[in-house]
LUMGU-741589 format. One record per residue (C-alpha): chain; x, y, z; residue number from 1. Coordinates in Angstrom, 1 decimal. Example, Ala and Ser with C-alpha at 12.3 -4.5 7.8 and 13.67 -1.06 7.14 Angstrom:
// residues 2
+--------+--------+--------+--------+-----+
| cadena |   east |  north |     up | num |
+--------+--------+--------+--------+-----+
|      A |   12.3 |   -4.5 |    7.8 |   1 |
|      A |   13.7 |   -1.1 |    7.1 |   2 |
+--------+--------+--------+--------+-----+
//
This chain:
// residues 447
+--------+--------+--------+--------+-----+
| cadena |   east |  north |     up | num |
+--------+--------+--------+--------+-----+
|      A |   95.7 |  111.8 |   95.6 |   1 |
|      A |   97.6 |  114.6 |   96.5 |   2 |
|      A |  100.0 |  116.3 |   95.1 |   3 |
|      A |  100.0 |  114.5 |   91.4 |   4 |
|      A |   97.2 |  112.5 |   90.0 |   5 |
|      A |   95.5 |  112.2 |   92.7 |   6 |
|      A |   92.2 |  109.1 |   93.5 |   7 |
|      A |   89.7 |  111.2 |   93.0 |   8 |
|      A |   86.1 |  111.4 |   95.0 |   9 |
|      A |   85.7 |  109.8 |   97.7 |  10 |
|      A |   89.2 |  108.3 |   98.7 |  11 |
|      A |   90.3 |  111.8 |   99.4 |  12 |
|      A |   88.2 |  110.8 |  102.4 |  13 |
|      A |   89.9 |  107.7 |  103.2 |  14 |
|      A |   93.4 |  109.6 |  103.4 |  15 |
|      A |   92.2 |  112.5 |  105.7 |  16 |
|      A |   91.3 |  109.3 |  107.9 |  17 |
|      A |   94.5 |  107.7 |  107.6 |  18 |
|      A |   96.3 |  110.4 |  109.5 |  19 |
|      A |   97.7 |  109.3 |  112.8 |  20 |
|      A |   95.6 |  110.5 |  115.7 |  21 |
|      A |   97.4 |  112.3 |  118.4 |  22 |
|      A |   95.9 |  111.3 |  122.0 |  23 |
|      A |   92.4 |  109.9 |  122.9 |  24 |
|      A |   89.8 |  110.7 |  125.5 |  25 |
|      A |   85.8 |  109.6 |  126.2 |  26 |
|      A |   84.9 |  112.6 |  124.4 |  27 |
|      A |   81.3 |  113.3 |  123.8 |  28 |
|      A |   78.6 |  111.2 |  124.8 |  29 |
|      A |   75.9 |  112.3 |  122.5 |  30 |
|      A |   78.5 |  111.7 |  119.5 |  31 |
|      A |   78.7 |  108.4 |  120.8 |  32 |
|      A |   74.9 |  108.0 |  120.7 |  33 |
|      A |   75.0 |  110.0 |  117.1 |  34 |
|      A |   77.4 |  107.2 |  115.7 |  35 |
|      A |   75.9 |  104.6 |  117.5 |  36 |
|      A |   72.6 |  105.4 |  115.9 |  37 |
|      A |   74.4 |  105.8 |  112.3 |  38 |
|      A |   75.7 |  102.2 |  112.7 |  39 |
|      A |   72.0 |  100.9 |  113.9 |  40 |
|      A |   70.2 |  102.7 |  110.6 |  41 |
|      A |   72.6 |  100.8 |  108.1 |  42 |
|      A |   71.7 |   97.8 |  109.9 |  43 |
|      A |   68.4 |   98.5 |  109.2 |  44 |
|      A |   68.7 |   99.4 |  105.5 |  45 |
|      A |   67.9 |  103.0 |  106.9 |  46 |
|      A |   70.8 |  104.6 |  104.8 |  47 |
|      A |   68.4 |  108.0 |  103.8 |  48 |
|      A |   68.2 |  108.6 |  107.1 |  49 |
|      A |   72.2 |  107.9 |  108.0 |  50 |
|      A |   73.2 |  110.4 |  105.2 |  51 |
|      A |   71.2 |  113.1 |  106.6 |  52 |
|      A |   73.6 |  113.2 |  109.4 |  53 |
|      A |   76.7 |  114.2 |  106.7 |  54 |
|      A |   78.1 |  117.2 |  105.7 |  55 |
|      A |   78.2 |  118.6 |  102.3 |  56 |
|      A |   81.8 |  117.0 |  100.9 |  57 |
|      A |   80.6 |  113.7 |  102.8 |  58 |
|      A |   77.1 |  113.7 |  101.1 |  59 |
|      A |   78.6 |  114.8 |   97.5 |  60 |
|      A |   80.9 |  111.5 |   98.3 |  61 |
|      A |   78.6 |  109.2 |   99.3 |  62 |
|      A |   75.0 |  109.3 |   98.5 |  63 |
|      A |   72.9 |  106.8 |  100.0 |  64 |
|      A |   72.9 |  104.5 |   97.5 |  65 |
|      A |   76.6 |  103.8 |   97.9 |  66 |
|      A |   76.4 |  104.0 |  101.6 |  67 |
|      A |   73.9 |  101.2 |  101.7 |  68 |
|      A |   75.9 |   99.5 |   99.0 |  69 |
|      A |   79.0 |   99.8 |  101.4 |  70 |
|      A |   77.2 |   98.3 |  104.5 |  71 |
|      A |   75.8 |   95.2 |  101.9 |  72 |
|      A |   79.7 |   94.6 |  100.8 |  73 |
|      A |   80.9 |   94.6 |  104.3 |  74 |
|      A |   78.3 |   91.8 |  105.6 |  75 |
|      A |   79.0 |   89.9 |  102.2 |  76 |
|      A |   82.8 |   90.1 |  103.5 |  77 |
|      A |   82.1 |   89.3 |  107.5 |  78 |
|      A |   79.0 |   88.0 |  107.5 |  79 |
|      A |   75.7 |   89.6 |  108.8 |  80 |
|      A |   75.8 |   92.0 |  111.5 |  81 |
|      A |   75.1 |   90.9 |  115.1 |  82 |
|      A |   75.9 |   94.0 |  117.7 |  83 |
|      A |   77.8 |   96.9 |  118.7 |  84 |
|      A |   80.7 |   95.6 |  121.2 |  85 |
|      A |   82.3 |   99.1 |  122.5 |  86 |
|      A |   82.7 |  102.8 |  121.7 |  87 |
|      A |   85.4 |  105.4 |  122.1 |  88 |
|      A |   86.0 |  108.4 |  120.9 |  89 |
|      A |   89.9 |  110.1 |  119.7 |  90 |
|      A |   90.7 |  113.4 |  119.2 |  91 |
|      A |   92.5 |  115.1 |  116.2 |  92 |
|      A |   91.8 |  118.9 |  116.5 |  93 |
|      A |   88.9 |  120.1 |  115.0 |  94 |
|      A |   87.7 |  116.6 |  114.7 |  95 |
|      A |   86.2 |  114.5 |  117.0 |  96 |
|      A |   86.5 |  110.3 |  115.8 |  97 |
|      A |   84.4 |  107.6 |  117.6 |  98 |
|      A |   85.1 |  104.2 |  117.2 |  99 |
|      A |   82.4 |  101.5 |  117.1 | 100 |
|      A |   83.6 |   98.3 |  117.3 | 101 |
|      A |   80.9 |   96.1 |  115.8 | 102 |
|      A |   80.6 |   92.3 |  115.8 | 103 |
|      A |   79.9 |   90.4 |  112.1 | 104 |
|      A |   79.0 |   86.6 |  112.1 | 105 |
|      A |   82.8 |   85.9 |  110.9 | 106 |
|      A |   84.6 |   88.6 |  112.4 | 107 |
|      A |   84.8 |   92.7 |  114.4 | 108 |
|      A |   85.1 |   95.4 |  112.4 | 109 |
|      A |   85.6 |   99.0 |  113.6 | 110 |
|      A |   83.5 |  101.8 |  112.1 | 111 |
|      A |   85.7 |  105.2 |  112.7 | 112 |
|      A |   82.8 |  108.0 |  112.6 | 113 |
|      A |   84.4 |  111.3 |  112.0 | 114 |
|      A |   82.5 |  114.2 |  112.9 | 115 |
|      A |   83.5 |  118.0 |  112.6 | 116 |
|      A |   82.7 |  121.3 |  115.2 | 117 |
|      A |   78.8 |  121.3 |  113.4 | 118 |
|      A |   78.4 |  117.5 |  114.8 | 119 |
|      A |   78.0 |  116.3 |  111.4 | 120 |
|      A |   80.0 |  113.2 |  109.8 | 121 |
|      A |   82.7 |  114.0 |  107.6 | 122 |
|      A |   84.3 |  111.0 |  107.6 | 123 |
|      A |   84.0 |  107.7 |  107.4 | 124 |
|      A |   85.7 |  104.3 |  107.0 | 125 |
|      A |   85.9 |  100.5 |  108.3 | 126 |
|      A |   88.8 |   97.9 |  109.3 | 127 |
|      A |   89.4 |   94.9 |  111.0 | 128 |
|      A |   89.1 |   95.4 |  114.8 | 129 |
|      A |   92.9 |   95.2 |  115.7 | 130 |
|      A |   96.0 |   94.8 |  113.8 | 131 |
|      A |   96.6 |   94.1 |  110.3 | 132 |
|      A |   95.0 |   90.4 |  109.4 | 133 |
|      A |   97.6 |   88.8 |  107.1 | 134 |
|      A |   95.8 |   86.6 |  104.4 | 135 |
|      A |   95.4 |   82.8 |  104.6 | 136 |
|      A |   98.1 |   82.6 |  101.9 | 137 |
|      A |  101.0 |   84.0 |  104.1 | 138 |
|      A |  102.9 |   81.6 |  105.9 | 139 |
|      A |  105.1 |   83.7 |  108.3 | 140 |
|      A |  107.3 |   81.1 |  109.2 | 141 |
|      A |  109.0 |   81.0 |  105.7 | 142 |
|      A |  110.3 |   84.1 |  105.5 | 143 |
|      A |  111.9 |   87.3 |  107.5 | 144 |
|      A |  111.0 |   91.1 |  107.1 | 145 |
|      A |  114.0 |   93.4 |  107.9 | 146 |
|      A |  114.3 |   97.4 |  107.6 | 147 |
|      A |  116.6 |   98.9 |  104.3 | 148 |
|      A |  117.0 |  102.1 |  103.2 | 149 |
|      A |  116.9 |  103.2 |   99.2 | 150 |
|      A |  118.9 |  106.0 |   98.4 | 151 |
|      A |  120.9 |  108.1 |   99.9 | 152 |
|      A |  121.7 |  112.0 |  101.2 | 153 |
|      A |  118.7 |  114.3 |  101.4 | 154 |
|      A |  116.0 |  112.0 |   99.7 | 155 |
|      A |  116.6 |  108.3 |  101.4 | 156 |
|      A |  113.4 |  106.4 |  101.9 | 157 |
|      A |  112.9 |  104.1 |  104.4 | 158 |
|      A |  111.9 |  100.4 |  103.5 | 159 |
|      A |  111.6 |   97.0 |  104.4 | 160 |
|      A |  112.5 |   93.5 |  102.4 | 161 |
|      A |  110.7 |   90.7 |  102.9 | 162 |
|      A |  113.3 |   87.6 |  102.4 | 163 |
|      A |  112.9 |   83.7 |  101.8 | 164 |
|      A |  113.8 |   81.6 |  104.9 | 165 |
|      A |  116.9 |   79.2 |  103.4 | 166 |
|      A |  119.4 |   79.5 |  101.3 | 167 |
|      A |  119.6 |   81.9 |   98.3 | 168 |
|      A |  120.4 |   83.8 |   96.0 | 169 |
|      A |  116.6 |   84.8 |   95.7 | 170 |
|      A |  114.9 |   86.0 |   92.6 | 171 |
|      A |  113.2 |   89.3 |   94.0 | 172 |
|      A |  110.8 |   92.0 |   93.2 | 173 |
|      A |  110.5 |   95.5 |   93.8 | 174 |
|      A |  107.2 |   97.0 |   94.2 | 175 |
|      A |  106.6 |  100.7 |   92.3 | 176 |
|      A |  103.9 |  102.7 |   93.7 | 177 |
|      A |  100.3 |  104.3 |   92.3 | 178 |
|      A |  100.2 |  107.8 |   91.9 | 179 |
|      A |  100.1 |  110.3 |   94.8 | 180 |
|      A |  101.6 |  109.9 |   98.2 | 181 |
|      A |  102.1 |  106.2 |   99.4 | 182 |
|      A |  103.5 |  104.3 |  102.1 | 183 |
|      A |  105.4 |  101.1 |  101.6 | 184 |
|      A |  102.6 |   99.1 |  101.6 | 185 |
|      A |  100.3 |  101.0 |   98.8 | 186 |
|      A |   97.8 |  101.5 |  102.7 | 187 |
|      A |   94.1 |  102.5 |  101.4 | 188 |
|      A |   91.8 |  102.8 |  104.2 | 189 |
|      A |   92.1 |   99.2 |  106.2 | 190 |
|      A |   93.6 |   97.7 |  103.0 | 191 |
|      A |   97.4 |   97.1 |  102.4 | 192 |
|      A |   97.8 |   95.8 |   99.1 | 193 |
|      A |  101.4 |   96.0 |   98.7 | 194 |
|      A |  102.2 |   93.9 |  102.2 | 195 |
|      A |  100.0 |   91.2 |  100.9 | 196 |
|      A |  101.8 |   90.8 |   97.4 | 197 |
|      A |  105.2 |   91.1 |   99.9 | 198 |
|      A |  104.2 |   88.7 |  102.4 | 199 |
|      A |  102.6 |   86.5 |   99.6 | 200 |
|      A |  105.4 |   86.6 |   97.1 | 201 |
|      A |  108.1 |   85.9 |  100.1 | 202 |
|      A |  105.8 |   82.8 |  101.5 | 203 |
|      A |  106.7 |   81.4 |   97.9 | 204 |
|      A |  110.4 |   81.8 |   97.8 | 205 |
|      A |  110.5 |   85.3 |   96.1 | 206 |
|      A |  112.1 |   88.4 |   97.9 | 207 |
|      A |  110.2 |   91.5 |   97.7 | 208 |
|      A |  111.2 |   95.1 |   98.5 | 209 |
|      A |  109.0 |   97.7 |   99.2 | 210 |
|      A |  109.3 |  101.1 |  100.2 | 211 |
|      A |  108.0 |  104.4 |  101.4 | 212 |
|      A |  107.3 |  106.8 |   98.1 | 213 |
|      A |  109.2 |  110.4 |   98.0 | 214 |
|      A |  105.8 |  112.0 |   97.8 | 215 |
|      A |  104.4 |  110.3 |  101.3 | 216 |
|      A |  108.5 |  110.6 |  103.1 | 217 |
|      A |  109.4 |  113.8 |  101.9 | 218 |
|      A |  106.4 |  115.2 |  101.6 | 219 |
|      A |  107.2 |  118.6 |  102.8 | 220 |
|      A |  110.3 |  119.1 |  100.5 | 221 |
|      A |  108.3 |  117.3 |   97.4 | 222 |
|      A |  105.6 |  120.2 |   98.2 | 223 |
|      A |  108.4 |  123.0 |   97.6 | 224 |
|      A |  109.6 |  121.6 |   94.7 | 225 |
|      A |  106.2 |  120.5 |   93.3 | 226 |
|      A |  106.7 |  123.7 |   90.3 | 227 |
|      A |  110.0 |  121.7 |   89.1 | 228 |
|      A |  108.8 |  117.9 |   89.7 | 229 |
|      A |  108.5 |  115.2 |   87.0 | 230 |
|      A |  107.8 |  111.5 |   86.9 | 231 |
|      A |  111.7 |  110.8 |   87.2 | 232 |
|      A |  111.7 |  112.3 |   90.5 | 233 |
|      A |  108.2 |  111.4 |   91.8 | 234 |
|      A |  109.2 |  107.8 |   91.1 | 235 |
|      A |  111.5 |  106.1 |   88.5 | 236 |
|      A |  114.9 |  107.2 |   89.9 | 237 |
|      A |  113.8 |  105.6 |   93.5 | 238 |
|      A |  112.4 |  102.6 |   91.3 | 239 |
|      A |  116.1 |  102.5 |   89.8 | 240 |
|      A |  117.7 |  103.1 |   93.1 | 241 |
|      A |  115.6 |   99.7 |   94.5 | 242 |
|      A |  116.9 |   97.9 |   91.7 | 243 |
|      A |  121.0 |   98.9 |   92.4 | 244 |
|      A |  120.2 |   98.5 |   96.3 | 245 |
|      A |  118.7 |   94.8 |   95.4 | 246 |
|      A |  121.7 |   94.1 |   92.8 | 247 |
|      A |  124.3 |   94.5 |   95.6 | 248 |
|      A |  122.5 |   92.1 |   98.2 | 249 |
|      A |  124.4 |   88.9 |   98.1 | 250 |
|      A |  121.4 |   87.1 |   98.6 | 251 |
|      A |  119.6 |   88.4 |   95.6 | 252 |
|      A |  120.0 |   86.8 |   92.6 | 253 |
|      A |  121.2 |   89.5 |   90.6 | 254 |
|      A |  120.0 |   88.3 |   87.5 | 255 |
|      A |  116.4 |   87.4 |   88.2 | 256 |
|      A |  115.6 |   91.3 |   89.7 | 257 |
|      A |  111.7 |   92.2 |   88.7 | 258 |
|      A |  110.1 |   95.5 |   88.8 | 259 |
|      A |  106.2 |   95.2 |   89.4 | 260 |
|      A |  104.4 |   98.8 |   88.9 | 261 |
|      A |  101.1 |   99.2 |   90.1 | 262 |
|      A |   99.0 |  102.0 |   88.4 | 263 |
|      A |  101.2 |  105.0 |   87.6 | 264 |
|      A |  103.7 |  102.3 |   88.4 | 265 |
|      A |  103.0 |  100.2 |   85.6 | 266 |
|      A |  102.6 |  103.2 |   82.9 | 267 |
|      A |  106.1 |  104.2 |   84.0 | 268 |
|      A |  107.8 |  100.6 |   83.4 | 269 |
|      A |  109.5 |  101.5 |   80.3 | 270 |
|      A |  111.2 |  104.5 |   81.9 | 271 |
|      A |  112.3 |  102.2 |   84.8 | 272 |
|      A |  113.5 |   99.8 |   82.2 | 273 |
|      A |  115.5 |  102.5 |   80.9 | 274 |
|      A |  117.1 |  103.7 |   83.8 | 275 |
|      A |  118.3 |  100.3 |   84.9 | 276 |
|      A |  120.2 |   97.5 |   83.6 | 277 |
|      A |  119.6 |   95.1 |   85.8 | 278 |
|      A |  116.1 |   95.0 |   85.3 | 279 |
|      A |  115.0 |   91.5 |   84.3 | 280 |
|      A |  111.6 |   91.5 |   83.9 | 281 |
|      A |  108.3 |   94.1 |   84.2 | 282 |
|      A |  105.1 |   93.1 |   85.7 | 283 |
|      A |  102.3 |   95.5 |   85.1 | 284 |
|      A |   99.3 |   95.2 |   87.6 | 285 |
|      A |   96.4 |   97.6 |   86.7 | 286 |
|      A |   99.1 |   99.7 |   85.0 | 287 |
|      A |   97.4 |  102.5 |   82.6 | 288 |
|      A |   98.3 |  103.3 |   79.4 | 289 |
|      A |   95.8 |  106.3 |   78.1 | 290 |
|      A |   97.4 |  110.0 |   79.2 | 291 |
|      A |   96.9 |  110.5 |   82.8 | 292 |
|      A |   94.8 |  113.4 |   82.0 | 293 |
|      A |   91.9 |  111.5 |   79.8 | 294 |
|      A |   92.0 |  108.8 |   83.0 | 295 |
|      A |   91.5 |  112.0 |   85.1 | 296 |
|      A |   88.6 |  112.6 |   82.8 | 297 |
|      A |   86.9 |  109.2 |   82.2 | 298 |
|      A |   87.2 |  108.5 |   86.2 | 299 |
|      A |   85.5 |  111.9 |   87.2 | 300 |
|      A |   82.7 |  111.3 |   84.5 | 301 |
|      A |   82.6 |  107.7 |   85.9 | 302 |
|      A |   82.0 |  108.5 |   89.3 | 303 |
|      A |   79.8 |  111.3 |   89.1 | 304 |
|      A |   77.5 |  109.2 |   86.8 | 305 |
|      A |   77.2 |  106.8 |   89.7 | 306 |
|      A |   73.8 |  107.1 |   91.1 | 307 |
|      A |   72.6 |  107.6 |   87.4 | 308 |
|      A |   72.0 |  111.8 |   87.4 | 309 |
|      A |   74.7 |  114.6 |   86.6 | 310 |
|      A |   73.6 |  117.8 |   89.1 | 311 |
|      A |   74.1 |  121.0 |   87.3 | 312 |
|      A |   76.9 |  121.5 |   89.9 | 313 |
|      A |   78.5 |  118.4 |   88.6 | 314 |
|      A |   78.7 |  119.3 |   85.0 | 315 |
|      A |   79.9 |  122.7 |   85.7 | 316 |
|      A |   82.6 |  120.2 |   87.3 | 317 |
|      A |   83.2 |  118.1 |   84.6 | 318 |
|      A |   83.1 |  121.4 |   82.3 | 319 |
|      A |   85.6 |  122.8 |   84.2 | 320 |
|      A |   88.0 |  119.9 |   84.3 | 321 |
|      A |   87.6 |  119.1 |   80.6 | 322 |
|      A |   88.8 |  122.8 |   79.8 | 323 |
|      A |   92.1 |  121.9 |   82.3 | 324 |
|      A |   92.3 |  118.6 |   80.2 | 325 |
|      A |   92.4 |  120.4 |   77.2 | 326 |
|      A |   94.9 |  122.9 |   78.3 | 327 |
|      A |   96.9 |  120.1 |   78.7 | 328 |
|      A |   96.6 |  118.7 |   75.2 | 329 |
|      A |   97.4 |  122.1 |   73.9 | 330 |
|      A |  100.2 |  122.8 |   71.6 | 331 |
|      A |  100.3 |  126.2 |   73.4 | 332 |
|      A |  101.1 |  124.3 |   76.7 | 333 |
|      A |  104.5 |  125.9 |   78.4 | 334 |
|      A |  105.7 |  126.1 |   81.7 | 335 |
|      A |  104.9 |  129.5 |   82.3 | 336 |
|      A |  101.0 |  128.4 |   82.7 | 337 |
|      A |   99.5 |  127.9 |   86.6 | 338 |
|      A |   99.2 |  124.3 |   87.8 | 339 |
|      A |   95.5 |  126.1 |   89.1 | 340 |
|      A |   94.7 |  125.9 |   85.4 | 341 |
|      A |   96.0 |  122.3 |   85.2 | 342 |
|      A |   94.0 |  119.3 |   86.3 | 343 |
|      A |   94.4 |  118.7 |   90.2 | 344 |
|      A |   96.7 |  121.1 |   90.3 | 345 |
|      A |   99.3 |  119.9 |   89.0 | 346 |
|      A |  102.7 |  121.7 |   87.4 | 347 |
|      A |  102.8 |  122.0 |   83.6 | 348 |
|      A |  106.8 |  120.6 |   83.7 | 349 |
|      A |  104.9 |  117.6 |   84.9 | 350 |
|      A |  102.3 |  117.2 |   81.6 | 351 |
|      A |  105.1 |  118.5 |   79.5 | 352 |
|      A |  107.6 |  115.8 |   80.5 | 353 |
|      A |  104.7 |  113.0 |   79.7 | 354 |
|      A |  103.6 |  114.7 |   76.8 | 355 |
|      A |  104.1 |  112.1 |   73.6 | 356 |
|      A |  104.6 |  109.2 |   76.3 | 357 |
|      A |  102.9 |  105.8 |   75.0 | 358 |
|      A |  104.1 |  103.1 |   77.4 | 359 |
|      A |  102.3 |  100.3 |   75.4 | 360 |
|      A |  104.2 |  101.3 |   72.5 | 361 |
|      A |  107.7 |  101.9 |   74.2 | 362 |
|      A |  107.2 |   98.4 |   76.1 | 363 |
|      A |  107.3 |   96.8 |   72.5 | 364 |
|      A |  111.2 |   98.0 |   71.8 | 365 |
|      A |  112.1 |   96.5 |   75.6 | 366 |
|      A |  114.5 |   93.7 |   75.9 | 367 |
|      A |  112.8 |   92.7 |   79.6 | 368 |
|      A |  110.0 |   90.0 |   79.1 | 369 |
|      A |  106.4 |   91.5 |   80.4 | 370 |
|      A |  103.6 |   89.9 |   82.3 | 371 |
|      A |  100.6 |   92.5 |   82.3 | 372 |
|      A |   97.6 |   91.5 |   85.0 | 373 |
|      A |   94.3 |   93.6 |   85.1 | 374 |
|      A |   91.0 |   93.3 |   87.0 | 375 |
|      A |   88.0 |   93.5 |   85.1 | 376 |
|      A |   86.1 |   95.5 |   87.5 | 377 |
|      A |   88.8 |   98.2 |   87.6 | 378 |
|      A |   87.2 |  101.7 |   86.7 | 379 |
|      A |   90.5 |  103.4 |   87.5 | 380 |
|      A |   92.6 |  101.6 |   84.9 | 381 |
|      A |   90.2 |   99.8 |   82.4 | 382 |
|      A |   89.9 |   97.0 |   80.0 | 383 |
|      A |   90.8 |   99.7 |   77.6 | 384 |
|      A |   94.1 |   99.9 |   79.1 | 385 |
|      A |   94.1 |   96.3 |   78.8 | 386 |
|      A |   93.4 |   96.0 |   75.2 | 387 |
|      A |   95.9 |   98.5 |   74.3 | 388 |
|      A |   98.6 |   96.6 |   76.3 | 389 |
|      A |   97.6 |   94.0 |   74.3 | 390 |
|      A |   97.5 |   95.2 |   70.9 | 391 |
|      A |  100.7 |   97.2 |   70.8 | 392 |
|      A |  102.4 |   93.7 |   72.4 | 393 |
|      A |  101.0 |   91.1 |   70.1 | 394 |
|      A |  104.2 |   90.1 |   68.0 | 395 |
|      A |  106.0 |   89.7 |   71.2 | 396 |
|      A |  106.1 |   86.2 |   72.0 | 397 |
|      A |  107.9 |   86.9 |   75.8 | 398 |
|      A |  104.4 |   89.0 |   76.7 | 399 |
|      A |  102.0 |   87.0 |   78.8 | 400 |
|      A |   98.6 |   89.2 |   79.4 | 401 |
|      A |   96.4 |   87.9 |   82.0 | 402 |
|      A |   92.8 |   89.7 |   83.4 | 403 |
|      A |   90.9 |   88.6 |   86.3 | 404 |
|      A |   86.9 |   88.9 |   86.3 | 405 |
|      A |   86.0 |   90.3 |   89.7 | 406 |
|      A |   88.9 |   92.0 |   90.7 | 407 |
|      A |   89.1 |   95.6 |   91.2 | 408 |
|      A |   91.9 |   98.3 |   90.9 | 409 |
|      A |   93.7 |   97.0 |   94.3 | 410 |
|      A |   93.3 |   93.2 |   92.8 | 411 |
|      A |   90.8 |   92.6 |   95.6 | 412 |
|      A |   87.7 |   90.6 |   94.7 | 413 |
|      A |   84.1 |   92.1 |   94.8 | 414 |
|      A |   81.0 |   92.1 |   92.9 | 415 |
|      A |   78.8 |   94.4 |   90.9 | 416 |
|      A |   79.9 |   97.6 |   89.4 | 417 |
|      A |   82.7 |   98.8 |   91.1 | 418 |
|      A |   82.6 |  101.4 |   93.5 | 419 |
|      A |   84.8 |  103.9 |   95.6 | 420 |
|      A |   83.5 |  102.8 |   98.5 | 421 |
|      A |   84.5 |   99.1 |   98.6 | 422 |
|      A |   88.2 |  100.3 |   99.1 | 423 |
|      A |   87.0 |  100.7 |  102.8 | 424 |
|      A |   86.1 |   97.1 |  102.8 | 425 |
|      A |   89.0 |   94.8 |  104.4 | 426 |
|      A |   90.4 |   92.7 |  102.0 | 427 |
|      A |   93.5 |   91.3 |  100.6 | 428 |
|      A |   94.9 |   90.7 |   96.7 | 429 |
|      A |   93.7 |   87.9 |   95.2 | 430 |
|      A |   95.6 |   84.7 |   95.9 | 431 |
|      A |   95.1 |   83.8 |   92.3 | 432 |
|      A |   97.5 |   86.7 |   91.3 | 433 |
|      A |   99.9 |   85.9 |   93.9 | 434 |
|      A |  100.1 |   82.3 |   92.2 | 435 |
|      A |  100.6 |   83.8 |   88.8 | 436 |
|      A |  103.5 |   86.4 |   89.8 | 437 |
|      A |  105.0 |   83.7 |   91.5 | 438 |
|      A |  104.9 |   81.2 |   88.8 | 439 |
|      A |  106.1 |   83.8 |   86.5 | 440 |
|      A |  109.4 |   84.9 |   88.0 | 441 |
|      A |  110.5 |   81.5 |   89.1 | 442 |
|      A |  109.9 |   80.6 |   85.3 | 443 |
|      A |  112.0 |   83.7 |   84.5 | 444 |
|      A |  115.3 |   83.2 |   82.6 | 445 |
|      A |  118.3 |   85.2 |   83.9 | 446 |
|      A |  119.5 |   87.8 |   82.2 | 447 |
+--------+--------+--------+--------+-----+
//
């Protein structure tokens, strides 16, 4: 992720590709042919040949083995590849993006192959060919959606309220993002997990508020203030303002407002609860428990070891990161330490703000009931975090914990070892997760 705790490795490429494309043109016939050949190589199982077209960054992020695994995952999701339907080129200087519409047995999928000036591939992802496809568990007849604004003044944030059809007031859930600049749908490649959650819950009689994160909507202002920003400015304050916004809406039951935090949002639930008296319940969705610097180091180790070997260059990067992590842990850390010398270029004030913070321990004294949900295939926030939640909250009778064997960090289904590339495969939040949240919220006692 970007300004703050970023996803590592291949997701950085996804973020590049999610930028809006300015204009479209027919483009280079040569690059179109290159892209067609690339897709045909994947279909023939020739990933080793296909990666020869990658630039240095892509080659580092996506080995031949991982690329082939991505293609296999696409066919598991959409059926066997059948043919290329069409191609076109879009330009976003200095890149040209070849869009290849691919017909699979069940669906059409659009491949976006990004070329730099050197004619090498510098980015890649796949998405359904067309608009966002809502999951089968969403019934658009059962809810409406309307624009809302969170906060006021310089830090206003646009959002969407999904409201069930019928007589209120309704119980409500507020969705709080993971790390980095995130839109209201928490878009990752072709996936929109917050949209799945919002519309899935609204189809079941629960109002849901989602909004663009401050580091997304006010990216430039946040960057200018990056040396002073802490998690309150990044996440906590806006979540509390969202609670306040719903508590004043007559269509919402102010006694049954729940905050759902994903990843970093789950990690910060105790701080959000401390800032808002109107929270009736808390849901952690793949919420981390361990210190963020430990997660960064563990995630990096996981990713560089995926192919079964660690190059000398990768080891040097790991060693450098380990030094930065030790600097965060050091009692000598102070605000004069440069962000350049700290993990991911995040300021010392941010790390100092989180020093000693233990969310699972903090949650022991919260008055609100908790629901802790975790995907067992998640490599970013792992079953170790889930174990720590369970251990810390063992004496609380109003806490429910549940893990899901087949789900990843986005609470989407997959198989085998979790890979960053699977985030590029279109999917949806598991319906079982939607139903478990629904049942828990509807059984929640009012404040």
